[in-house]
VOLO-431308 format. One record per residue (C-alpha): residue in one letter; x, y, z; residue number from 1. Coordinates in pm, 1 decimal. Each point is the difference from the previous one (the first is absolute). Layout:
! VOLO-431308
+---------+----------+----------+----------+-----+
: residuo :        X :        Y :        Z : num :
+---------+----------+----------+----------+-----+
:       a :        X :        Y :        Z : NUM :
...
+---------+----------+----------+----------+-----+
***
This chain:
! VOLO-431308
+---------+----------+----------+----------+-----+
: residuo :        X :        Y :        Z : num :
+---------+----------+----------+----------+-----+
:       m :   1760.8 :   -367.3 :  -1193.4 :   1 :
:       t :     38.1 :    370.6 :     76.2 :   2 :
:       l :   -113.5 :     96.4 :    349.8 :   3 :
:       l :   -217.8 :    310.0 :     35.7 :   4 :
:       l :      9.7 :    143.1 :    353.1 :   5 :
:       t :   -192.2 :    279.6 :    173.4 :   6 :
:       n :    115.1 :    224.8 :    282.3 :   7 :
:       e :   -219.8 :   -210.3 :    230.1 :   8 :
:       d :    198.2 :   -308.7 :   -101.8 :   9 :
:       i :    331.5 :    179.2 :     47.6 :  10 :
:       a :    -99.2 :    119.4 :    347.4 :  11 :
:       q :    -20.4 :   -365.2 :    106.5 :  12 :
:       v :    356.4 :    -81.1 :   -105.6 :  13 :
:       l :    197.4 :    324.1 :     40.5 :  14 :
:       d :     56.1 :    213.8 :    307.9 :  15 :
:       m :    277.4 :    229.2 :    118.8 :  16 :
:       p :    217.0 :   -266.9 :    169.8 :  17 :
:       t :    -21.0 :   -207.0 :   -317.7 :  18 :
:       a :     90.3 :    301.6 :   -212.1 :  19 :
:       l :    311.6 :     72.6 :    206.7 :  20 :
:       a :    111.7 :   -362.7 :    -26.8 :  21 :
:       a :    -67.7 :    -21.5 :   -373.9 :  22 :
:       l :    161.6 :    329.8 :    -98.5 :  23 :
:       e :    329.0 :    -13.6 :    187.7 :  24 :
:       p :    152.6 :   -294.3 :   -192.0 :  25 :
:       l :    -79.1 :    160.5 :   -335.7 :  26 :
:       y :    175.6 :    323.6 :     95.5 :  27 :
:       r :    307.0 :   -209.7 :     76.6 :  28 :
:       d :    -44.4 :   -195.7 :   -324.2 :  29 :
:       l :     -4.2 :    325.5 :   -194.0 :  30 :
:       v :    336.9 :     98.1 :    144.9 :  31 :
:       a :    138.9 :   -349.4 :    -64.8 :  32 :
:       g :   -107.8 :      4.7 :   -365.4 :  33 :
:       r :   -276.0 :   -259.0 :     37.3 :  34 :
:       a :   -288.7 :    240.4 :    -59.3 :  35 :
:       v :    -69.6 :    270.4 :   -254.7 :  36 :
:       l :   -229.6 :    299.5 :    -35.4 :  37 :
:       r :    -97.6 :    271.6 :   -243.4 :  38 :
:       p :    -53.4 :    352.3 :    135.7 :  39 :
:       q :   -357.3 :    116.4 :    -22.1 :  40 :
:       t :   -132.1 :    196.0 :   -294.6 :  41 :
:       q :   -308.9 :    216.9 :    -25.2 :  42 :
:       t :   -196.4 :     97.4 :   -311.5 :  43 :
:       y :   -232.3 :    301.4 :      8.1 :  44 :
:       l :   -293.1 :    144.7 :   -189.4 :  45 :
:       p :   -242.6 :    276.9 :     97.3 :  46 :
:       g :   -256.8 :   -123.7 :    251.4 :  47 :
:       p :   -378.9 :      2.6 :    -22.8 :  48 :
:       q :    -46.9 :    271.3 :    265.3 :  49 :
:       p :    122.8 :    361.5 :      6.2 :  50 :
:       g :    358.3 :      9.8 :    127.3 :  51 :
:       s :     34.7 :   -378.6 :     -1.4 :  52 :
:       s :    234.5 :   -234.5 :   -180.9 :  53 :
:       y :    -16.2 :   -364.9 :   -100.4 :  54 :
:       c :    302.7 :   -215.1 :     93.4 :  55 :
:       l :     93.7 :   -356.9 :    -91.9 :  56 :
:       k :    279.9 :   -112.4 :    233.7 :  57 :
:       t :    202.5 :   -319.8 :    -37.3 :  58 :
:       v :    283.2 :   -162.9 :    194.7 :  59 :
:       e :    138.0 :   -352.9 :    -12.1 :  60 :
:       g :    246.3 :   -230.6 :    170.3 :  61 :
:       g :    109.7 :   -361.2 :     -4.0 :  62 :
:       s :    156.1 :   -252.2 :    236.3 :  63 :
:       e :    225.9 :   -287.2 :   -101.9 :  64 :
:       r :    -63.2 :   -174.5 :    331.2 :  65 :
:       l :   -380.1 :     26.8 :    -22.1 :  66 :
:       g :    -17.0 :    -66.9 :   -371.3 :  67 :
:       t :   -245.9 :    283.4 :    -55.2 :  68 :
:       v :    -25.2 :    344.2 :   -156.4 :  69 :
:       a :   -268.7 :    251.8 :     97.9 :  70 :
:       l :   -135.1 :    293.0 :   -197.8 :  71 :
:       r :   -194.9 :    257.3 :    198.8 :  72 :
:       v :   -233.2 :    228.5 :   -197.6 :  73 :
:       t :   -216.1 :    286.0 :    125.7 :  74 :
:       s :   -245.6 :    202.0 :   -206.5 :  75 :
:       d :    -80.1 :    323.3 :    185.3 :  76 :
:       v :   -170.3 :    333.9 :    -27.8 :  77 :
:       l :    193.5 :    256.2 :    206.8 :  78 :
:       r :    -68.6 :    352.9 :    113.0 :  79 :
:       a :    129.6 :    253.1 :    251.0 :  80 :
:       e :   -204.6 :     95.1 :    304.2 :  81 :
:       t :     73.1 :    231.0 :    292.1 :  82 :
:       a :    -64.2 :   -107.9 :    360.6 :  83 :
:       g :    113.2 :    196.3 :    303.9 :  84 :
:       g :    177.9 :    244.6 :   -230.4 :  85 :
:       v :    212.7 :   -281.7 :   -148.9 :  86 :
:       e :    -19.2 :   -111.4 :   -360.2 :  87 :
:       r :    -39.6 :   -376.1 :    -34.1 :  88 :
:       r :     -1.4 :   -252.1 :   -280.1 :  89 :
:       v :   -326.9 :   -191.7 :     -1.1 :  90 :
:       k :    -98.0 :   -310.6 :   -193.0 :  91 :
:       v :   -356.2 :     36.6 :   -122.2 :  92 :
:       p :   -221.4 :   -311.9 :     31.0 :  93 :
:       a :   -107.8 :     44.8 :   -360.4 :  94 :
:       a :    -28.1 :   -366.8 :    -99.6 :  95 :
:       p :   -349.7 :   -155.7 :    -18.3 :  96 :
:       g :   -162.8 :    -14.3 :    342.3 :  97 :
:       g :    220.0 :    279.6 :    137.0 :  98 :
:       k :    303.9 :   -227.6 :     24.0 :  99 :
:       f :    366.9 :    -18.2 :   -100.1 : 100 :
:       l :    190.3 :   -232.1 :   -232.5 : 101 :
:       g :    333.3 :   -154.7 :     98.7 : 102 :
:       l :    117.1 :   -345.3 :   -105.6 : 103 :
:       v :    295.2 :   -231.4 :     52.0 : 104 :
:       l :     66.7 :   -259.2 :   -271.1 : 105 :
:       l :    217.1 :   -289.4 :    117.9 : 106 :
:       f :    192.8 :   -204.0 :   -257.1 : 107 :
:       s :    201.3 :   -322.2 :     19.7 : 108 :
:       t :    361.3 :     13.6 :   -115.9 : 109 :
:       e :    -11.3 :   -378.2 :    -46.9 : 110 :
:       h :   -258.3 :    -11.8 :   -276.2 : 111 :
:       g :    -89.1 :    366.8 :    -61.4 : 112 :
:       g :   -366.7 :    -44.8 :     87.1 : 113 :
:       l :   -223.8 :    230.5 :    199.6 : 114 :
:       l :    -29.0 :   -137.9 :    353.3 : 115 :
:       a :   -231.4 :    253.7 :    161.2 : 116 :
:       i :   -185.0 :    328.6 :    -30.1 : 117 :
:       l :    -24.5 :    191.6 :    326.7 : 118 :
:       p :   -127.3 :    342.7 :    108.5 : 119 :
:       d :    276.2 :    218.7 :    140.5 : 120 :
:       g :   -185.7 :    171.8 :    287.5 : 121 :
:       i :    101.3 :   -208.7 :    302.0 : 122 :
:       i :    340.3 :    -76.8 :   -149.1 : 123 :
:       q :     62.3 :    371.7 :    -57.5 : 124 :
:       h :    -49.6 :     93.2 :    365.7 : 125 :
:       l :    193.7 :   -299.4 :    129.6 : 126 :
:       r :    302.8 :     51.6 :   -220.6 : 127 :
:       v :     38.9 :    371.2 :     87.8 : 128 :
:       g :    -43.4 :    -53.8 :    374.7 : 129 :
:       a :    229.8 :   -301.9 :      4.7 : 130 :
:       a :    278.9 :    179.0 :   -187.2 : 131 :
:       s :    -11.6 :    294.9 :    241.3 : 132 :
:       a :      1.0 :   -234.6 :    299.4 : 133 :
:       l :    297.5 :   -199.8 :   -128.7 : 134 :
:       a :    185.2 :    329.4 :    -32.3 : 135 :
:       a :   -106.1 :    109.5 :    349.2 : 136 :
:       r :    115.4 :   -332.5 :    142.2 : 137 :
:       e :    350.5 :     71.2 :   -130.0 : 138 :
:       m :      5.7 :    378.3 :     42.5 : 139 :
:       a :   -199.2 :     93.1 :    312.0 : 140 :
:       r :    161.7 :    -17.0 :    342.8 : 141 :
:       p :    -50.5 :   -340.6 :    167.3 : 142 :
:       d :   -186.3 :    171.0 :    286.2 : 143 :
:       a :   -239.0 :    193.6 :   -227.9 : 144 :
:       q :   -355.3 :    -21.8 :    138.4 : 145 :
:       v :   -187.3 :    320.8 :    -88.5 : 146 :
:       v :   -134.3 :     61.9 :   -351.0 : 147 :
:       g :   -105.4 :    332.4 :   -148.3 : 148 :
:       l :   -229.8 :    -80.6 :   -293.7 : 149 :
:       l :   -102.3 :    248.4 :   -267.5 : 150 :
:       g :   -300.1 :   -131.5 :   -189.9 : 151 :
:       a :   -311.9 :   -196.9 :     87.7 : 152 :
:       g :    -80.6 :   -194.2 :   -314.0 : 153 :
:       g :     67.0 :   -352.7 :   -117.1 : 154 :
:       q :    371.4 :     56.5 :    -48.5 : 155 :
:       a :     32.2 :    150.2 :    347.8 : 156 :
:       e :   -174.4 :   -305.1 :    145.3 : 157 :
:       a :    241.2 :   -229.6 :   -181.8 : 158 :
:       q :    298.5 :    198.3 :    125.7 : 159 :
:       l :   -114.3 :    -30.9 :    359.4 : 160 :
:       l :    -87.3 :   -369.3 :    -20.0 : 161 :
:       a :    341.6 :    -74.7 :   -146.7 : 162 :
:       l :    192.7 :    217.0 :    247.3 : 163 :
:       a :   -169.3 :   -181.7 :    286.7 : 164 :
:       l :    163.7 :   -321.5 :   -125.0 : 165 :
:       v :    356.1 :    134.9 :      9.8 : 166 :
:       r :     -9.6 :    208.9 :    319.3 : 167 :
:       p :   -196.8 :    -39.5 :    328.2 : 168 :
:       l :   -208.2 :    315.9 :    -29.5 : 169 :
:       a :    -99.1 :    184.5 :    316.0 : 170 :
:       a :   -185.1 :    297.8 :   -148.0 : 171 :
:       v :   -112.2 :    147.3 :   -332.9 : 172 :
:       r :    -97.7 :    357.3 :    -83.6 : 173 :
:       v :   -185.3 :     47.9 :   -327.1 : 174 :
:       y :    -81.3 :    313.2 :   -199.9 : 175 :
:       s :   -204.2 :     52.3 :   -314.3 : 176 :
:       p :   -174.7 :    320.7 :   -110.8 : 177 :
:       r :   -355.8 :   -119.4 :     71.6 : 178 :
:       t :    -81.5 :    -33.9 :    370.3 : 179 :
:       e :   -263.3 :   -271.0 :    -43.5 : 180 :
:       r :    231.5 :   -208.2 :   -219.1 : 181 :
:       r :    295.8 :     -2.2 :    240.6 : 182 :
:       t :   -227.6 :    -58.2 :    298.9 : 183 :
:       a :   -164.5 :   -303.1 :   -159.4 : 184 :
:       f :    337.5 :   -132.4 :   -113.2 : 185 :
:       a :    145.5 :     32.7 :    349.7 : 186 :
:       a :   -290.0 :   -187.6 :    161.5 : 187 :
:       r :      9.7 :   -278.4 :   -258.4 : 188 :
:       m :    376.9 :    -53.3 :     15.7 : 189 :
:       q :     14.1 :     18.1 :    379.3 : 190 :
:       a :   -253.7 :   -280.1 :     20.6 : 191 :
:       r :    185.4 :   -202.5 :   -259.3 : 192 :
:       l :    353.0 :     38.9 :    140.6 : 193 :
:       d :    -79.5 :     41.2 :    370.8 : 194 :
:       v :    233.8 :    301.5 :     -1.5 : 195 :
:       p :   -101.1 :    357.6 :     95.4 : 196 :
:       v :    -66.3 :    190.0 :   -324.8 : 197 :
:       t :    -68.4 :    369.4 :     51.9 : 198 :
:       p :   -135.0 :    238.8 :   -265.9 : 199 :
:       v :    179.2 :    336.8 :      9.9 : 200 :
:       d :    -92.6 :    338.4 :   -139.7 : 201 :
:       n :    312.3 :     78.4 :   -203.2 : 202 :
:       p :    286.9 :   -188.6 :   -165.0 : 203 :
:       q :    264.3 :    151.9 :    225.4 : 204 :
:       e :   -164.1 :   -157.5 :    304.3 : 205 :
:       a :     17.2 :   -339.6 :   -167.6 : 206 :
:       v :    365.2 :     33.4 :   -102.8 : 207 :
:       e :    166.7 :    157.5 :    301.7 : 208 :
:       g :    119.7 :   -259.1 :    250.7 : 209 :
:       a :    -77.2 :   -298.6 :   -223.3 : 210 :
:       d :    263.7 :   -268.7 :    -47.9 : 211 :
:       i :   -136.7 :    -92.1 :   -342.7 : 212 :
:       v :   -173.6 :    249.5 :   -228.2 : 213 :
:       a :   -205.9 :   -154.5 :   -280.6 : 214 :
:       a :   -157.0 :    211.3 :   -273.5 : 215 :
:       a :   -267.6 :   -177.6 :   -204.0 : 216 :
:       t :   -197.2 :    264.7 :   -185.4 : 217 :
:       n :    -92.0 :     98.9 :   -353.3 : 218 :
:       s :    130.9 :    353.0 :     54.5 : 219 :
:       a :    158.8 :    186.6 :   -290.0 : 220 :
:       t :    195.9 :    221.6 :    244.0 : 221 :
:       p :    229.9 :    -74.1 :    299.5 : 222 :
:       v :   -186.4 :   -118.2 :    309.0 : 223 :
:       l :    252.8 :     76.6 :    273.0 : 224 :
:       d :    258.5 :    261.9 :     89.2 : 225 :
:       a :    365.1 :    -99.8 :     35.3 : 226 :
:       a :     17.5 :    208.0 :    320.1 : 227 :
:       w :   -237.7 :   -246.1 :    171.1 : 228 :
:       l :    241.1 :   -291.7 :    -40.9 : 229 :
:       r :    255.2 :   -104.8 :    260.8 : 230 :
:       s :    313.5 :   -212.6 :      8.3 : 231 :
:       g :    -69.5 :   -369.2 :     44.7 : 232 :
:       q :   -332.5 :      2.2 :   -181.9 : 233 :
:       h :    -84.5 :   -208.7 :   -304.1 : 234 :
:       v :   -227.5 :    157.7 :   -260.0 : 235 :
:       g :   -161.2 :   -171.5 :   -296.2 : 236 :
:       f :   -191.2 :    130.4 :   -302.0 : 237 :
:       i :   -203.1 :   -186.0 :   -262.3 : 238 :
:       r :     -0.5 :    284.5 :   -254.4 : 239 :
:       e :    272.1 :    244.3 :   -100.3 : 240 :
:       f :   -233.5 :    297.1 :     24.6 : 241 :
:       e :    -56.7 :    -61.6 :    373.0 : 242 :
:       m :    366.8 :     80.9 :     69.2 : 243 :
:       s :    167.2 :    340.7 :    -22.1 : 244 :
:       d :    356.3 :     64.5 :   -113.6 : 245 :
:       a :     73.8 :    125.2 :    352.0 : 246 :
:       v :   -102.4 :   -333.7 :    152.9 : 247 :
:       l :    221.8 :   -188.0 :   -242.9 : 248 :
:       a :    293.1 :    228.8 :     82.3 : 249 :
:       r :    -65.3 :    -47.0 :    373.3 : 250 :
:       a :     25.7 :   -381.3 :    -16.5 : 251 :
:       d :    327.7 :   -164.4 :    103.4 : 252 :
:       r :    -72.2 :   -322.4 :   -188.8 : 253 :
:       v :   -234.0 :    -56.8 :   -294.0 : 254 :
:       v :   -119.0 :   -326.0 :   -153.9 : 255 :
:       v :   -232.1 :    -22.9 :   -300.0 : 256 :
:       h :   -237.1 :   -267.9 :   -118.3 : 257 :
:       t :    138.4 :     27.3 :   -352.3 : 258 :
:       r :    259.3 :    216.5 :   -169.6 : 259 :
:       q :   -245.6 :     78.2 :   -277.4 : 260 :
:       g :     28.4 :    375.9 :    -29.0 : 261 :
:       d :   -328.0 :     69.7 :   -172.0 : 262 :
:       i :   -293.2 :   -178.6 :   -154.7 : 263 :
:       d :     13.6 :    -59.2 :   -373.8 : 264 :
:       h :   -291.5 :    218.2 :   -107.2 : 265 :
:       h :   -165.4 :      5.3 :   -339.9 : 266 :
:       t :   -235.5 :    286.3 :    -79.1 : 267 :
:       p :   -139.2 :    147.6 :   -322.1 : 268 :
:       r :    224.1 :    266.2 :   -147.2 : 269 :
:       g :    -49.3 :    330.6 :    179.3 : 270 :
:       q :   -204.0 :   -155.7 :    284.6 : 271 :
:       e :    279.5 :    -85.3 :    245.7 : 272 :
:       a :   -200.2 :    164.9 :    281.5 : 273 :
:       l :   -230.5 :   -304.0 :      5.1 : 274 :
:       a :    268.9 :   -185.9 :    197.7 : 275 :
:       r :     71.5 :    280.5 :    246.3 : 276 :
:       l :   -131.4 :   -168.4 :    315.1 : 277 :
:       q :    168.4 :   -331.5 :    -77.8 : 278 :
:       r :    338.2 :    122.5 :   -114.7 : 279 :
:       g :    302.1 :    -43.4 :    225.8 : 280 :
:       r :    175.8 :    307.0 :    135.4 : 281 :
:       g :    325.9 :    -64.4 :   -179.7 : 282 :
:       v :    191.4 :    -96.5 :    314.2 : 283 :
:       a :    316.4 :   -198.5 :    -75.4 : 284 :
:       w :   -107.5 :   -315.3 :    183.6 : 285 :
:       d :    273.8 :   -200.3 :   -170.3 : 286 :
:       r :    255.1 :    138.3 :    247.4 : 287 :
:       y :   -163.2 :   -187.8 :    290.4 : 288 :
:       p :     -7.9 :   -370.8 :     88.9 : 289 :
:       e :   -314.4 :   -199.4 :    -70.4 : 290 :
:       l :   -206.9 :   -193.0 :    253.5 : 291 :
:       g :    108.0 :   -328.7 :   -158.3 : 292 :
:       e :    365.5 :     83.2 :     62.1 : 293 :
:       v :    -72.1 :     70.8 :    365.3 : 294 :
:       l :   -189.7 :   -328.4 :     39.5 : 295 :
:       a :    283.0 :   -185.5 :   -176.7 : 296 :
:       g :    259.1 :    150.1 :    235.8 : 297 :
:       e :    170.3 :    204.2 :   -271.8 : 298 :
:       a :    -98.5 :    334.4 :    155.6 : 299 :
:       a :    -68.2 :    114.5 :    356.1 : 300 :
:       g :   -341.1 :    113.9 :    117.2 : 301 :
:       r :    120.9 :    183.3 :    310.2 : 302 :
:       g :    348.6 :     76.0 :    124.5 : 303 :
:       r :    -61.5 :    188.9 :    325.3 : 304 :
:       a :   -284.0 :     45.1 :    245.0 : 305 :
:       d :     -6.4 :    375.4 :    -62.7 : 306 :
:       e :    -31.7 :    -22.5 :   -378.1 : 307 :
:       l :   -307.8 :    139.3 :   -169.3 : 308 :
:       t :    -81.8 :   -268.5 :   -255.8 : 309 :
:       l :   -231.5 :     37.1 :   -298.6 : 310 :
:       f :   -162.5 :   -259.7 :   -224.1 : 311 :
:       m :   -153.2 :    112.5 :   -326.5 : 312 :
:       n :   -247.3 :   -261.9 :   -120.9 : 313 :
:       n :      8.1 :    185.6 :   -327.4 : 314 :
:       f :   -133.1 :   -234.1 :   -269.2 : 315 :
:       g :   -161.3 :   -341.4 :     -5.5 : 316 :
:       i :    207.1 :   -277.9 :   -155.3 : 317 :
:       g :   -115.7 :   -306.9 :   -187.7 : 318 :
:       i :    148.0 :   -266.8 :    225.4 : 319 :
:       q :   -237.0 :    109.3 :    277.8 : 320 :
:       f :   -294.1 :   -110.1 :   -213.5 : 321 :
:       t :    186.4 :   -314.9 :   -103.6 : 322 :
:       a :     57.9 :   -102.1 :    361.8 : 323 :
:       l :   -350.8 :     65.7 :    127.6 : 324 :
:       a :   -191.1 :   -118.4 :   -306.3 : 325 :
:       t :    198.4 :   -326.1 :     -8.4 : 326 :
:       h :    -70.1 :    -66.8 :    366.5 : 327 :
:       a :   -368.4 :     81.4 :    -45.0 : 328 :
:       y :    -21.0 :   -227.4 :   -305.3 : 329 :
:       h :    150.4 :   -305.3 :    170.5 : 330 :
:       q :   -199.4 :     45.0 :    321.4 : 331 :
:       a :   -324.8 :     53.1 :   -191.4 : 332 :
:       r :     66.8 :   -317.9 :   -198.2 : 333 :
:       e :     51.8 :   -196.2 :    320.3 : 334 :
:       r :   -319.5 :    134.4 :    155.1 : 335 :
:       g :   -217.6 :    -29.5 :   -309.4 : 336 :
:       l :    -58.9 :    374.9 :    -24.8 : 337 :
:       g :    -70.5 :    196.3 :   -313.7 : 338 :
:       r :   -147.8 :    -89.1 :   -334.9 : 339 :
:       e :    178.4 :   -206.7 :   -263.6 : 340 :
:       l :     -0.8 :    130.9 :   -355.8 : 341 :
:       p :     81.9 :   -221.7 :   -300.4 : 342 :
:       d :    355.6 :     37.2 :   -127.6 : 343 :
:       d :   -136.8 :     11.8 :   -354.8 : 344 :
:       w :   -147.4 :    340.9 :     75.7 : 345 :
:       f :    353.3 :    142.4 :     13.9 : 346 :
:       l :    211.9 :   -230.7 :   -221.2 : 347 :
:       e :     30.9 :    -12.3 :   -376.6 : 348 :
:       t :    157.3 :   -212.0 :   -273.5 : 349 :
:       i :     99.1 :    290.0 :   -228.0 : 350 :
:       q :    372.0 :     61.5 :     23.4 : 351 :
:       p :     92.9 :    371.0 :     14.6 : 352 :
+---------+----------+----------+----------+-----+
***
């Protein structure tokens, strides 16, 4: 039977500590040749609204140890918006009911069947935050306690929850362009973490003096100035566009999530601009070590206390969805969560 899960089901079996524990072994497996992934691809058509584009994004990965392969699919309408003078990429809730569509399909490598169908929402936030925190654990100074956070959305929340698991945080300063948004975020996260979280009026105030700087925005332009950074800091980004060339040049040590240099885009002939807000910046990420190599001990995360370290969480990779979807599937089975769908709905007797 194929298990159909909702985000409400997944919330009962996955949290940030679980995500950290589930992801780390698969990064090591990837380096050891016991896991595999395919870089993400994106297919575009003109969108239904003026200035929008439609994007189908896919990424996959498999684990020999887990015996599973996951395919993550998102079907999005995208457009550019400007907030606080900054252009941002926005996903439009254009699906029925004002919602989004993102799925993870989990397959068995033992018999090839479909094990589960899961929404990607909770998994998406967990996997990004956990990857950044694993990098910070290896790259930030051991005595790092103060976080400067740029962003106040779901990804920013995931970054902070994960960082709190790898360092004993003493204070957080958060900036986002809208005053009411950063104020509400600060109050909510302070209550949740029991750590002082202070909203600040500009990004420089958040960055200067922080031990760890975490950018988690949908900005299409750089969100911090290289002149604000100091030796000994660790800075992390979840999108290439958040980082300037000057910040990259300023870093003493750089680690990337994946060496994938750009997303494999497919657009109609003559309409390449549809992918503008999703396209990578063309940085040669293949010259830097990957997070998996750091976790496997094949590359160093930090060499000296005065190094400025940088982690670019540049693209999602399939094994993240494999790790978290597999854990969610087994735990949901044990707890009787989800809805079982007949295998015959998905299997056939006709040989290709």
